[in-house]
C-alpha positions in Angstrom: 0.0 0.0 0.0 1.3 3.4 -0.9 0.4 6.9 0.3 2.3 9.8 -1.2 1.7 13.6 -1.3 2.5 16.2 -4.0 2.4 19.5 -2.1 3.0 21.5 -5.3 -0.1 20.2 -7.0 -2.0 19.8 -3.6 -2.6 16.1 -4.4 -2.5 12.8 -2.6 -1.7 9.5 -4.3 -3.0 6.2 -2.9 -2.2 2.7 -4.3 -3.8 -0.5 -3.1 -2.4 -3.9 -4.2 -3.5 -7.5 -3.8 -6.2 -8.5 -1.4 -6.8 -5.6 1.0 -7.4 -6.5 4.7 -8.7 -4.5 7.6 -5.2 -4.4 9.2 -3.6 -3.0 6.1 -6.4 -0.4 5.7 -6.0 0.7 9.4 -2.4 1.5 8.6 -3.4 3.4 5.4 -5.9 5.4 7.5 -3.1 6.5 9.8 -0.9 7.4 6.8 -3.7 9.3 5.2 -4.2 11.5 8.3 -0.5 12.4 8.3 -0.7 13.1 4.5 -3.7 15.4 4.8 -1.8 17.5 7.3 0.6 18.5 4.4 -2.3 19.5 2.1 -4.6 22.5 1.8 -8.4 22.3 1.7 -9.4 21.7 -1.9 -6.9 19.0 -2.4 -7.4 16.1 -4.9 -6.8 12.4 -4.6 -5.7 9.8 -7.1 -6.6 6.3 -5.9 -4.9 3.5 -8.0 -6.7 0.2 -7.7 -5.4 -1.5 -10.8 -3.4 -4.0 -8.8 -6.1 -4.5 -6.1 -8.1 -7.7 -6.6 -10.3 -7.7 -3.5 -11.4 -5.6 -0.6 -12.4 -7.8 2.3 -15.8 -7.1 3.7 -14.4 -6.4 7.2 -12.1 -3.8 5.7 -15.0 -1.8 4.1 -15.8 0.2 7.3 -12.2 1.3 7.5 -12.3 2.3 3.8 -15.4 4.4 4.6 -13.5 6.0 7.6 -10.8 7.0 5.1 -13.4 8.5 2.7 -15.0 10.3 5.6 -11.7 11.8 6.7 -10.9 13.0 3.2 -14.4 14.6 2.9 -14.3 16.2 6.3 -10.9 17.7 5.6 -11.7 19.3 2.3 -11.1 16.9 -0.6 -12.4 18.4 -3.9 -11.8 15.8 -6.5 -11.1 12.0 -6.4 -10.0 9.9 -9.4 -10.0 6.1 -9.2 -7.7 4.3 -11.5 -9.4 1.0 -12.1 -9.8 -1.8 -14.6 -13.4 -1.6 -15.9 -13.8 -5.4 -15.8 -12.4 -5.9 -12.3 -14.1 -7.4 -9.3 -13.0 -4.4 -7.3 -15.0 -2.1 -9.5 -18.1 -4.2 -9.0 -17.5 -4.2 -5.3 -17.3 -0.4 -5.2 -20.4 0.1 -7.3 -22.3 -2.4 -5.0 -21.2 -0.5 -1.9 -22.0 2.9 -3.5 -25.5 1.7 -4.2 -26.1 1.0 -0.5 -24.2 3.6 1.4 -23.1 7.2 1.3 -20.0 7.9 -0.8 -18.3 10.7 -2.6 -18.7 10.5 -6.4 -15.3 9.9 -8.0 -14.1 10.2 -11.5 -12.7 7.1 -13.2 -9.6 6.6 -15.3 -7.7 3.7 -16.7 -4.1 5.0 -16.3 -2.2 7.4 -14.1 -1.7 9.7 -17.1 -5.4 9.8 -17.7 -6.1 10.5 -14.0 -3.6 13.3 -13.9 -5.1 14.9 -17.1 -8.6 14.7 -15.6 -7.5 16.6 -12.5 -5.5 19.2 -14.5 -8.8 19.9 -16.4 -11.0 20.1 -13.3 -9.1 22.4 -11.0 -12.0 24.9 -11.1 -14.8 22.4 -10.6 -17.4 23.0 -7.9 -17.3 21.2 -4.5 -17.3 17.4 -4.4 -20.7 15.7 -4.9 -21.9 13.2 -2.4 -24.1 10.1 -3.0 -26.5 9.1 -0.3 -28.0 5.8 -1.6 -31.6 7.1 -1.5 -31.6 8.1 2.2 -32.3 11.8 1.8 -36.0 12.3 1.1 -37.2 15.2 -1.1 -40.5 17.0 -1.4 -40.9 19.5 -4.3 -43.7 21.8 -5.7 -44.1 22.8 -9.3 -46.7 25.5 -9.0 -49.5 23.6 -7.2 -48.3 20.1 -8.2 -46.5 18.2 -5.4 -43.9 15.5 -6.0 -41.6 13.5 -3.8 -38.5 11.4 -4.3 -35.0 11.0 -2.9 -31.5 12.5 -3.5 -29.2 10.5 -5.8 -26.3 12.9 -5.5 -25.8 16.4 -4.1 -23.4 19.3 -3.7 -23.8 22.9 -2.5 -24.8 24.0 -6.0 -27.3 21.4 -7.0 -28.6 17.8 -6.8 -30.0 15.0 -8.8 -33.3 13.6 -7.6 -35.0 10.2 -8.3 -38.8 10.3 -8.4 -41.7 8.0 -9.2 -44.2 10.8 -9.3 -43.5 13.4 -12.0 -40.4 15.2 -13.3 -40.8 18.9 -13.7 -40.1 20.5 -17.0 -36.6 21.7 -17.9 -36.0 25.3 -17.1 -38.9 25.4 -14.7 -38.4 26.7 -11.1 -39.5 24.5 -8.3 -39.7 24.8 -4.5 -37.5 22.0 -3.0 -37.2 20.7 0.5 -34.6 18.0 1.5 -35.0 16.1 4.9 -32.0 14.8 6.9 -31.6 11.7 9.1 -28.6 12.3 11.3 -29.4 13.0 15.0 -28.0 16.5 14.8 -30.0 17.4 11.7 -33.1 15.1 12.0 -35.3 18.1 12.8 -33.8 20.2 10.1 -34.6 20.6 6.4 -32.9 22.4 3.5 -35.4 24.4 1.5 -34.7 26.5 -1.6 -35.9 27.5 -5.0 -34.2 25.5 -7.7 -34.0 25.5 -11.5 -34.5 22.2 -13.3 -31.5 21.8 -15.6 -31.9 18.2 -16.8 -34.5 15.4 -16.8 -34.3 11.7 -17.6 -36.2 8.5 -17.0 -37.1 8.4 -13.4 -35.5 11.7 -12.2 -34.2 15.2 -12.8 -31.3 17.5 -11.8 -31.5 21.0 -10.4 -29.3 24.0 -9.6 -30.2 25.9 -6.5 -31.2 29.6 -6.7 -30.4 32.4 -4.3 -27.6 30.5 -2.5 -25.2 32.8 -0.7 -21.9 31.7 0.9 -23.4 31.3 4.3 -26.2 29.1 3.1 -23.7 27.0 1.1 -21.6 26.5 4.2 -24.6 25.6 6.3 -25.7 23.0 3.8 -22.3 21.5 3.5 -22.0 21.1 7.3 -25.4 19.4 7.3 -24.3 17.1 4.5 -21.1 16.2 6.3 -23.1 15.3 9.4 -25.2 13.1 7.3 -22.2 11.5 5.7 -20.7 10.8 9.1 -23.9 9.4 10.4 -24.0 6.9 7.5 -20.5 5.8 8.6 -21.8 5.2 12.2 -24.6 2.8 11.0 -22.6 1.3 8.2 -20.9 -1.6 10.2 -24.3 -2.8 11.6 -25.8 -2.8 8.1 -22.9 -4.7 6.6 -22.9 -7.4 9.3 
């Protein structure tokens, strides 16, 4: 396992090899915390999994702890280098369908990963995936719809719904409910512009979001992300 830092580019490089155990990931978690101390908020991560053939189920909770630490400390972009036909990719997609995760970019080589990051330095904040656990209510004029968040950031979100998708360019009233104990009584409400629709869902960009409101939303999302980590071991067992 390799953990390296490029302070000039504000990047961390991780490489996992072979069959990854909990003991090995516990050591990586320690190394990652030391590495983050050398980086500035807004850093990026390249995670090379091309030589990894399996992540043991008892190591997954530690992997999520690493993900949580990166998110809490300001990671902006993550690129996974992975073989598209690998068992590891199927593992990650299976975990992501069930639990909270950041949404990475994917590459086949280190060169491709580096190029992706060089082109995305001005991207907005990392998007988070919550596996359908954040419920949504929305109003398009007098029509009410409901669904759940597929992925979300401080500038917009993608919503899955079985009721009705509003029209592109329409403005809706949107309310998202949280689950974590610290935020269970809170909601995030905003006007939002519908920017894309597809079968079963739609994507929006928030309107009238100042910096204070973005910071508050991000803190609520972090609490939700950490809460998913707390319940994760019990759900895996």
